C-alpha positions, 0 to 999 in steps of 0.5 A: 457166916459162909460165903453163900449165905453172905451172897444171899444177904447181899442179893436180898438187900440189893433188891430192897435198897440197891447197890448203894445205901445210906447210913440210915439203911446201914443202921436198919440192916444191922439193927443199930441206932443211926448214931452207932453207924456214924460212930463206927464210920468215923472211927474207921471200923468199916471202909465201904464208902462210895461217896462222902458228902450229902448223903453219905453212901456206902457200897452195900456188898462191902458193908454186908461183907464187913458185918458178917465176916468176909475179911477180904472186903472188911 
């Protein structure tokens, strides 16, 4: 996916969720089960954590870049 398309996705989801997302929202974005996102995060497959704790929050832009191939942020 090209950078312009990624930026449009980020804008779309920031309008929907804001700059930080929960793991459930991350699962919804990707179409995964929540457990899959927990597994991927615990295995270190993406580094988008803004805050660990309750709730765990991810930086939306870093997560989207990870999903859709912008290797600078993955």
